[in-house]
N, C-alpha and C positions, 0 to 999 in steps of 0.2 A: 687605466687598466680595464680589461674586458670584464663585463658583468652582465647578468641576466636579471630580469625583473618579474616578480610575481605579484598579482593583484587579486584580492578576494573582495569583490563588491557585494555588500549585504544590503538589505532593504534599509536598515537604519545606520549602520556604520560600515566603513571600508578599511581594510588593512593592506599594507604593501610591504614587500621585502625584496632584497637583492641577494644574488649569489655570486661570490667571487671565489675562483679556484675550487668550485664545488661545495662551498660552505655558505649557508644562508644567514642573513641577519636582517632584522627589521629596519625599515627606514622611517624616520620621523617626518611627518607632514605637519607644519605649524607647531613643531616641538612635541608632538604627541604620536604614539605608536598606532593610533587609530583615529579616524576622523568621521564626522557625520556624513552620511551620503546625501548631501544637500548641494544644490547647484544654483548659482546666481548668474543670470545673463543680463549684463548691463546694456544700456541703450547704445553705447559705442561699440558693442560687439565683444567686449572683454568678458572673460569667464572667471568666476571665483568659485571655489569649492570648499567644503569642510566648514570650519568654524568661521571663516571670513564670510561665507555665504549665510551662515546662521545669523551673524551680527547684522548683515544687510537686510535680512528678512524682516526685522523689526520695523524698518522704515520703508522698505520696498517689497512688500509681500507678493505683489503681482508679478515681480521679476524673479521669484525664487521657486524652485521646484524640489520636492523631496518625494521619496517613496516610489520613484519611477521604476526601480528594479522590480518591484512587485507587479508592475503592469507590462512587463516585457511580453511581446507577442500579441498585445492588444493594439489594434490599429486606431482606436479612438484617440483623437488628438488631446494633448494636455496644453492648456493655455499658459504661456509664460510671456509676460510683456505684451499681451495682446496677440501673440502669434501661436499657432497650433504646432506642437511637436509631438511625434510619437515617443513612446517610452524608449525605444531603441535610439532615436536621435539624441535624446537627453543623456542616456548612458554613454553614448559615443563622446559627447562633449566632456562628460565627467572623466572618462578614461583618458582622453587626450590631455586633460589637465594633470592627471596623475603621472602620465608618461613625461610630460614637460617638467614637472616638479623633480622627478628622478634625474632627468637629463641635466637640469640646472644644478642639482646637488653634486652630481658626479662629473660634470664638465663634458660629458659626451652621452649619446643615446645608448640604451641597452642593446645588446646583440639580439635578444629575443624576449618577448613578453608573453607570459602565460596568465590567462584570466580564468579563475575557477568559478564554478557554479555547482549547486547541488546535483549529484548524479541522478537523483530521482525527480528532477524537474520535468514537467510534461513537455512534450515535443514543441509546442508553440512557444514556450519560454526559451527553450534551447535555440529555436529559430530566431527569436527576438534578440538573443545575445549575439548570434551570428550576424544579424543585421547591424547591430551596434558596432561590432568589430569591423565589418565591411565599410562603415562610414568613417573610420578613423583616418585622420589626415597625418599619417606618419609613414615613413619608409621602413620602419622597423617591423619585421614579421611579428604578428600577434596570433597566438594559439589559444583556443578554448579547450580546457581540460576539466575533468570532474574533480570535485573536492575529495572523492574517495581515492583517486589516483594521487592527489597531492599528499594525503595523509599516509598512503603506502610509502611514498618517497621519503617523507619525514621520519616515519618510524624506522625505515631501513637505515637512515643516517644516524639516528639518535638512540634507538632502543636495541639493546643486545638481543640476539636471537639464539644464543648458545643453548638455552634451556629448551628450545623448540616449542615454547608455548605461544599461542596465538594472541591476537589483540582485537579489540573492538572499539568503535566510537559510538557515542550517544550525543547527538547534537540537538538540543532543544532551543531552537532559534526564535526570533521574534515573530516570524511568519511561516516557519517550515520546520518540520522535524525530519531528521535522517539518521539512520544507523547503518553501520557496515561492520563486517567481520574480516579479519586478515589472518593469514597463516604465515608462520615464520619458515623461511627456506634458507638454503645456504647463500642465496643471492640477496636476501632481504625479505621484507614483508610484501605479500601480494594479496589482493582482495580474494575472498572466497565467495563464489556465487555472485549475486548482484545485491547492491545496497537496497534498503527499503526506506520509503519516505511517507510521511503523512502531512497533508496540507492543513488538516484541521486540528493539529496539536501544536501549539505554539504559545509563547508568552503573551502575545496579543489576545489569543483566545482565553487564556487564564484571566487576563485583565477584564475582558468582556464579561466573564462569569462573575467576577467580583462586582463589576458595575451593576449588573442586573440584581445581584444580591442586595447591595446597599440601597439601590433605588427602590427596591421593594419594601425595605424596612421603614421608609419615611412615609408610607401610606399615600394619601391623596396629594400631599405636597410634592411628591416625586413624579406626578403624572406627566409633567412637561419633559421628563427625562426618558420617557418610554421609547423615544425614537432611537436611542443609542448614542454613543459618544461622538458620532460624526454628524448628528442632526441639528445641533444647536451649540451656541457658545457655552451654555451651562453644561451640556453633555460633554463638550470637549474638556471643560475644567474637571468634571467628575472623572472622565477617562484618564486624565493625567494624574489625578489624585489616586486612582486605583493602581496605576503603574508604580507610583511612588510607594504606595502601601505594600505592594509585592516586594519591593526592595527592602523596606523597613522590616518586614516579617522574616526576612532571611537572617536577621540578627536579634530582633526583639520578639517578645511573645504577644504583644498587642500593637496595633496600629490604629491611629485615628484617621478617618476618611471624612473630609469636608464635602458635604452633599449640598449643592446649590438648590434652594427651595424658594424660588421667587426672589423677593427682596432680602431674604435671610439665608443663613447657612446653618444646616443641621450637621452636627458632628456625630458620626456613627463609629463606634469602636468595634474593631474586628480582631478576634483572637487568632493566633496561629492555628489552633485546633480547628476553629470554624473554617478558616481559609483552606486548610489541608483537606478537610472533609468535602469542601466545595470542588476542589480541583482534582481530587484523587482519581475519579473515573477516567479523566483524560490522561493523566500520567500513567495509570495502569495500562491503558492502551499502548502507550509508547514503550513501556517496559516489556509488554507482552510481544510486541513486534520484534524488539531486540532479542528477547529470549528465544523466539522461534528461529531467528536467523542464526543464533549461536548454536542451537541444537541441530539445525540442518547442516551446519558446517563442522560439527563436532569431530567427525572422522578425520577431517583435514587439519583442524586447529589443536585438538586436544584441549586441555584446560587453558583458560585465559590467563595470560601473564599480565596483561594490562587492559583496563577499561578506562578510556579517556572520555571525559565529559566536557562538552562545549556548549556555548550559547548563553544568553542572558538567563535562561532557566536553570543553568547548572548549579547556581548557588541556592536554589530553593532546598531547604533541609530535607523535605520529603523525598526529593529526587534521589539524594544520596542514600537515604534509608531504604527506599524501595530497591535500588540497584544492589545494595548490600544484602538485602534479604533474598533477592532472586539469584545473585551470583556470589554465594558465600565463599567459594574457593578461588576467586580471582586473586591474582598475585598483588596487583596494585590498582586501586580505584582512585583516579586523580581528576580533579577539576582543573582544566587547562584553559589557556588564553586562546581566543578566537584568532589571534594573529598567527597561530601555527598553520592555518590554511594558506596564508600568504607565503610563509616559509616553505611549505611543501610545494607551492606553485613555483617559487624561485628555483627549488631543486629540480623540478621537472624542466624548467627552462634551461637550466645548466646542462642537463642530460641531452635535451633536444638540440641545443646549440652546437653540439659536436658535429652533427650533420646539418649544416645550415640549409634552411629551406630556400626555394627559389624566391626572387624578389617579388614575383607576382602572387606568391602563396601567402596571403595575409590572413586567411580565415581557414582554420583546420578544426573540424569538429569530429569527435569520436562518435561511435554509434549512439543513437538516441537512447536515453535512459527511460526505464519505465517508472511509473509512480503509482502509489496507492493513495488515493485521496478520499477515504471514506468519511462520512459523518462519524463522529466519535461513537464507538461501541456498536457499529453495524458493519456488515461485510463490506469489503472494499468496493469502490465504484470507480468509474472512469476518471483518470487523472485529468484535471483541467485547472487552468487559472480561474479564480472566481470571476463572475461577470462584473463589468464595471458597476460601481456603486451608484444607486439612484439616490442622489443627495437632495436635501432641501437647499434653499437659497439662503440659509442662515449664515451668520458670521463665522461659524466654525469651519466652513469648507466652501470653496468657490467653484467646485465642480458643477457643471450644468446638470440639472435634474432630468432624468429620463423616465421618471415614474417612481412611486413610492416603493419601498421594499420592507421586508419584515424579517425578524429573527426570533428565535425562541430559545429560552435559556432555563436550565435548572437553577433554582436559587438555593439549593441546599446540598446536604451531604450524601444523600442516599441515591444518587443517580447511577445506579448499577446498569450494566450493559443490557440485561434482560428487560428492565423497566423502560429503558430508552427505546429498545426495539418495539415494544408494545406501543409506546407513545408515538413513535414514528408512524406506525401503521394507522393509528387513530388520527394523527394530524394529516396524513396523506388523504384519508377518506374525507376529512372535513374540508380539505382545501381543493376538492376536485374541480371546483369552478374557477380556480385562480389561474390567470393566464401565464403564470411563471415569470421568471426573470426576463427583462427585456433584452432584445438582441443587442450585443455590443455596438453594432454599427448604428443603432438608433439612439444611442445614448447622448450624442452631441458632444461638444468639447468639454473636457475636464480642466479645471484650473490647476495650477501647479502646486499650490501649497496644500497642506493637510496630509496626515500620514495615511497612506492607502492600504489600510488593513481591510479585513472583511467587512461586509455590511453589518449594520448594527446587530449585535448578538452573535453568539458562536455559531459557526456554520453547521446546520443540520442537527442540532441537539433539540430533542423534542421537549416541549413544556408539557408536563403531565397534569396540569391543573384540571380539576374536574369540571370547570365551567369558566365563563368569561370573568366571573366575579370571584373566582377562587383566590384565596389569600395565601401568600407564601409566608411561612413562619421562619423566624431566625434559626430554628433548629433543623431546617432542612426541607421545608415545603418548596413548591415550584411555582413560578409566576410566569405568565405569558405576557410578552410585549405585544401591544396591539396598536401602536401609533402609526399614523401615516398610511393606513390602508395596506399593510404588509401582511396579508393573511397566510402565515405559515409558508411563505414562498421558498425560503432557503431550505427548509426541511423537505418540502415537496420536491424541490429540485434534486435533493440527495436521494430521496426514495425513488423518484422516476429514473434517475441515472442508474441506480442499482438494477431496476427492472429492465431498462434498455440494455445494460451491460451484459446481463446474463441471458438475454433472449437468444433462442436458437441454440440451446445447450451451452451458452457461454456461462460457465460456472466457476465460482471462485472457491479457493481452498480456505485455509483456516487462519485468518489474521486477526481478529480484533475483539470479538465480543465475549460477554459472560465471564464465568469463572475460568481463570486460566488453567491450561492443562499442565502447568508446571507445579501445581499443588501436590504436596506429598500425600500419598494414599496409604491407608492401612486397611487391613482386612476387616477391622471392627467398624470402620466408617468409610466405606467406598463411595465414590461419586455415584450419583444417580444414573447418569448416562453420559457417554462420551459424545453423543449427539448434542445433548443439552449444553455441553461445554463450548460448542462451536457454532458458527453462524448457520442458521437454517434457511436455506434458499427458498424462494417462492415456489410453492408446489405447483401452481398452475403453469408457471413458465417452464419448470422442469418436466412437467407432464407432457407439455407440448413438444419439448425437445426430444423426449423419449419416443414419442409417437413419430416425430419427423425422422428419427433414426430407424424406425421400423424394426426394433430389436425385440419385440414381444415374441415369446415362444409359442408353443402350442397350447394344448388344453390344460397344462399345468399339472401339478402333482395330483394323483388320484388317491383314492382310499379315504378312510375315515381320518379325521384330523385330530388335533390336540385335545379338543374337548369331546370328541365323538367316540372315544374308546376304540382305538385301532385294534383290529383282530390280532395283529402281531405287536406285543408290548415292546419289542425291541426294534420297532420301525420308527424312523424319524422322517417326517414329511417336510420338505422344503420347496419353496416356489418363489415367485416374485420376479424381480428384474433379471433379464437375460445377461446383463453386464455382470451381475454378481453371481449368477449361476455358474459361470466359468470358474470362479474362485471356490465356490462351495463344492463343485465337482472335484476340483483338485484336492480340497480338504478331505473329501470322502475317500478318494483313491489312496491317500496316505494313511488316513485313520483306520481303514479296514485291514491294513497290514498288521496293526497292533491290537485291534479290538474285534475279535472274531464274534460273530453272532449278532452284530448290529447292522441293520439295513437302513441306508439313507436313500430315500427316494428324491432325487434331484430333478425338479421340474422347473419350468419357467413360463411365465405369461408376461406380465408387466408389473410395474411397481404398484399401481392402484389395486390390481387384483390381489397382489400379495398382501397389501394392507388389509383389504376386506377379509381375507382368509385368516390371517394371524389374529386379527381383532375378534373374529367370530369363533376362534378356536378350531378352525378347519385346517390349519397348518401350524407346525411347531416353530419353524424358523423361515424367515423370508428375506430376500435381498431387496434393496431399494436403491434407486438412482437419485432419490431426494429424500429429505427428512419427512417423517410422519406428520401430516398437518392436523390430524384428529386428536385434540388434546384429551378428549374423554377416553379414547382408546389407549392413550399414553400411560394410563395407570395400570393397564393390563399387560403391557409389553415392556421389554427392556431394549434400549437402542445402543448400538455399537458402531462407531465409525471404524472401518477396517482397511480402507485402501484409497488410493487415488488412481485415476485413469489418466495417464499422460501419453500423448502421441507426438513425439518430435518429428519434424520434417527434416530430412537429411539430403545432402548432396555429396558428390565425390570431393575429396581433398584437392583434386585437380581443378575443381570449380573455384576460382578465386574472385568471381564477380558478385555472386548472389550471397550477400551477407545478411540481408533482412528482406522479407517479403510481407506485404500487407495481406490481410485475410481476403480482400477482394482479388488480389493477384492470384493467390492460391486457388480461390474459387473459380477463376477464369481458366486456370490450367485443367481442373478436374471436372468441370461441369459437362453435362451431356452434349451441349451444343458448342463445346470448345473447338476453336480453330487454331489453338496455340500448338505449334509444332517446332518452334524455334525460340531460343532464349531472348532474342531481341524483340520478340512479340510481347514478352512479359514486361520488359523495360527497354526502351530504345538505346539506353547506355550499355546494355549487355551485348556480348559478342554474338556473331552469327554462328551459333552452335545448335545443332539439332537437340530438341528437348525430349527426354524419354521418361514418362511418368510410370512409377512402379509402386506396388503396394500389396498387402495381403488381399485375398479374394474378397469381392464385394459382399459375399454372404457372411463374412466373419463379423463379430461384434466390433472389433477394432475399426474395420473399414466402414461399417454403418455409422458409428459415432463420428468418425473423421468426415465422411461425406456429408452427413447431416449438418455438421458444424460449419463446413466450408462452402457447401452448395445449397443448403436449405433442406435437402432431403436425401435419404440414403439411396434412393433410386435415381437421383440426378447425377449420373456419372458417365463419363466417356469410357470407351474401352481402354484399358491400361494393362501393362504387363503384371501378372500376379506371381507372387513368390510367397513361400513360407516365411514367417517372421524372422527366423534365424538365418534365412538365406539372403535376406535383403542387403545386409552390409557388404557381403562379398560381391553381389551383383552391382551395386552402386559404385563400389570402389574402382572398378575398371572402366567406368563410363563417365567422362567429364561432363556429359550433358544430362545425366540421370538426375531425377528428383524423386524422392520416395517418402512415405510415411511409415512408421513402425512403432513398436512398443518400446518403452523406456528401458525395461530390464535388459532386452537384447542390445539396445543402443549402448548401455554401459559396458557390455562385454566385447565391444567391437575392436578394442585396442587401437582406437583412433583411425580405423579404416575409413570411416565416413565422418563428415562434419555436419553438425546440426546448424540450421540457419535460424536466425531470430525471426520472431513473428510479431507483427504490429497490428493489433486489433483496434487501433485508434488512440492509444496512449503511449506510443513509443515502442521501440524494438525490445523484445524480451527473449532471452535465450532459455532453452529447457535445461534445467540443472536441478540439483538437490534442493536449493532454496526456492526456486520458482515452482517446483513440484510440491514442496511442503506447504507453500503459502498460496498456491492456486493462481499464480500470476502469469503463467504461460497460456494466455487466453486465445481462443476458446477451447483449447485442446487439453484442458485439465479439469477434473471434477472429482469430488469426494463420493465414496460409495459406502453404503450402510448395511448392517444386519439388524433385524428385529426378531426377538424371540418371545413367544408367549410365556408369561411367567408361570402359569399353571403347568405348561409342558415341561418346564425346567425342573419340576419335581419328579419327572419320569427318569429313571436311571439312564436309558439309552440317549435321550435328548441331552441330559446333563453331561454325560460322558463325551458326546460328540462336540457340543459347543465348547466345553472346557478345552478339548484337544484343539479345536479350530482356533480359539483365541490365544492359547498358549503358544501355538506354532504359526501364528498368522503372518509373520514376516517371511518365513520360508514358503508358506502356502501362496501368498500373494505374488511373491517373486516367480514361483514356478508357473503361475497363471498369467504371467506377463503384465502384472499391475505393480503399483508402488505401495509398499507397506507404510503404515503410519509411523509417526515418531515413537521413540521409546516410552515417553510419558503416557501417550494415549494407549499403547500396548499394555503398559502396567495397569492403567485404569480399567481397561477392558477385562483384564484377568481378575482384578479385585472385584469388579461388579459380578462376574459370573461365579466366582468362588463364593461370594456372599449369597447369591440367589440359589446356589445349589448346595449350600452347606447342609449336611445331614442326609443327603440323598444317597441311598445305598448303591452298591456296585451293580453292574449289569449281571443279570442271571440268565443262563442259557434258556432259550424259549422252549 
C-alpha cells in the first residue's frame, strides 16, 4: 500500500512516522517510538543507528558518532573510525538507515520522505541539512520542511477549528527553543507571522547552569570541574548527574547530585526551589518570546484554544506554571510528545505526494528561516551555530583541541535581565584583549563521540562576581569559571555579535530582556519606564547610524525651556530626533483640534541634542532614535517607547523570481555608483527584465534611514523614481521590473497590490510582518523610537495635557505618521506612567 514517511531528527533523539490514506501513525524502530540519534559505522561498511549504535559505543567508541545534528553546516570533520566526516555526511547515513528501516517494515519504499528541522535554524544549518539530503543514496524524493509547517498540518488534522481560536507551540528542546503561533481557518491551521527561536535557551543550558551551581558549592575540591562538563571525565560524570537531577526534580522536591572531587565524591542536595530560582531567568526569556509572538498575532488568532508544549524541558513544573500565569485564558495547555513533529512531517509528505516531484528533485528547501540567538536576557544577535568546541584531550571527549575556551555562569537565583546586561558590559570590557573564539576551519578534526552541546558554561551569560576570588553562595551568588584560559570568550562573542549586528542602524526590536511588558499595570504602581522594560541598544552605535542617515534637523526648538520659565505658560517645547519629530508633529496637528490655547513648538536636531536639552530643562519633550545613555539624567526624565520604524521592500506581484534579497544586493541596487539596470545583474538566476528603483524622495526621513541602512550613508544614492508613500503601491503594481521601499502602514493598506520581499542581513530571509515588526527582526530596516519628557515639565498643565493626549492616542498618531505603533501592553504602560506623573496637574488655563 502506498505510504509516505516523515522523519524528525533531533540532536539527541529521532522520531519517524508514516502516513497511509492521509492519516499518520508512528513507526517503531527497535520496538520504540523514538531512538537515540547515534550512528555506528563498522569497519565492513555496515551502519547501525539508535540503541544498537549505543550498545556498540561501549566497546567501539571510536566508531560511534552522536550529536552531529548540532554541527550541521560546520565543515570541520568529525572523526569516526579514523576517517573524517562532515556532520552532513553523518546525518545522510543516519537518514539512509531510517529510510531502509521503514522500507523493510513496509515491504516497499515510501513515495516521499519529509525531513523536518526547526524553522528558526540559521541558514548554514539549513544548508547543512540540504547537503545531507543531497547525499542520500535513495531514489525516493526527499523534502526538507520546517517543524512549524509540520505542526500546522498536524493541528489541521487533529484539532477542531470550529471555535475559531488559535494555537501555539512552545518547544524547549535539548539544544534549541522555538515557538510558533497558528490561526484557525476554514481550511485548517496556518502559521501566523514567522516562528521565533533561541539558541541559548535549552535543557542543555539548564543542565550547565546546575553544573556550575553544584561545582561552586564544593569549594576548592571542585576546582578540576571548572572547565565544564566536556573538559574531563569527572566533568562528564557531573554533567550526566545534573541532567538526571533535572529529571528527578520534575517529580521530587529534592535531588542528590554526586559531585566527583578527586578520589572521593561529594553529594550535594538541590531543592526544586533552588533549581527553579537558578533557571527561571532563561525560562522567562522563552516565555516572553512566545508572549510577544502571541500578542503580535492576536488580531489573527483571537484567544488561544491550544498551547502545546514539547521537548525534554516540557516536564519541568516551572515551565507549566509560567505558561499558565502568562496565558490564563488558553483553552488547553498540553504537554505533548515530540513524536508529533514526525506525524506532522508524514502528513506533509502525504499532501505533497499528490503532485509527485520529478525524479531528479531530491532536495527541496523552503525559504531560509530567521533565528534569534541572543545571549540570555540581552537583545537578539546574529543567529549562528556555536563555533566548534575547543576541547581538552581528556577522556570525556575525543574532539581535537583548537584552543581553550571559556564560559560564565550565574550560580544563583537572582540573575535578572538587567543584572546580566550590566555584567555583560563589564565582561566585554574586561575581555578586550581576548582573541575570541577560534575559526571553525582552524579547529582540526573532531572525534565522533561526546554530546556536542555548547562549550562549557551557558552561552553568553555573564558572571557578575566582583572579582576572581568572589565566592558564590548557595542562595544565589555568582561564580566565574576560569579554567583552561577561557577569559570570558563566549560572553564577549555574544556582546561583539550584538554590536556588529546593529552597526549602521541595524537595530533590533523588543525580544528578551528585563521585566516583561506583559505585567499588569495599575495606576497606583505604574512601571517606571517602557524603555527600561526593553533592550537599550548601544548609544554610540545608534548615534553613528543617526548621523549616517543625516536626519538631523535645523536649529531645534527655540525659546525658553522647561526649566527656564517660558514666556507663554501654555507653550510646549519639543525637539530631538527628526525621525520622532514627524510623529510629534502629527500628534500636535490632532491635539490642537481639541485643545485650544496650547502651542507645541515642534523642532528637530538630533537625539544627542535632544537629550542635552531635556536633561538641562531646556525642552519639555524630546524624541530619540535610541535610549538615553545618561543614567544620572534618567532620574529627571521619563522614557516612553512609542513606535517602530519599519521599511518593507516591495515588488510587483508579477515579479515571481525575487523572493529574498541580501542587504548587499539591495545596497548594490541603490548605491550612487550602481550600474544595476536589469534584474539578472542582481542575481544571474533572475530573468532579463529591466529594473526600476522607486521610493520616496531622498530628502524624506524614510529615505534617509533606508539609504543609510542599505548603502552606508543617506547621500550614497543613485537617481531613482520618487513617489509619495501612498502612491508607491499603484506605481509598482503595474511594473513587473519595479522595486521600491515604503512605509509599513501604507503597505498594509495596499490590498495585496504589491508583494514584500524577504530580507537577509546574514541570518536568513525574514519577511516584514506584524511579528517581525514587533520583535525587530526585519533587519536592518526596523528600529524602536522613543519619547523622553522632563518630569518637572510634566507639572505644567500644557505639557501634561499634550503628553497625555499623545500617549493615549499613540496608535492612531503613529499610524498617520507612517510608523508602527507599539503593542497594547506597552501602550497601557505608557498611559499609566504619564497619568501617574501628571496626577493632580490642573487643566490648561487660557493664556
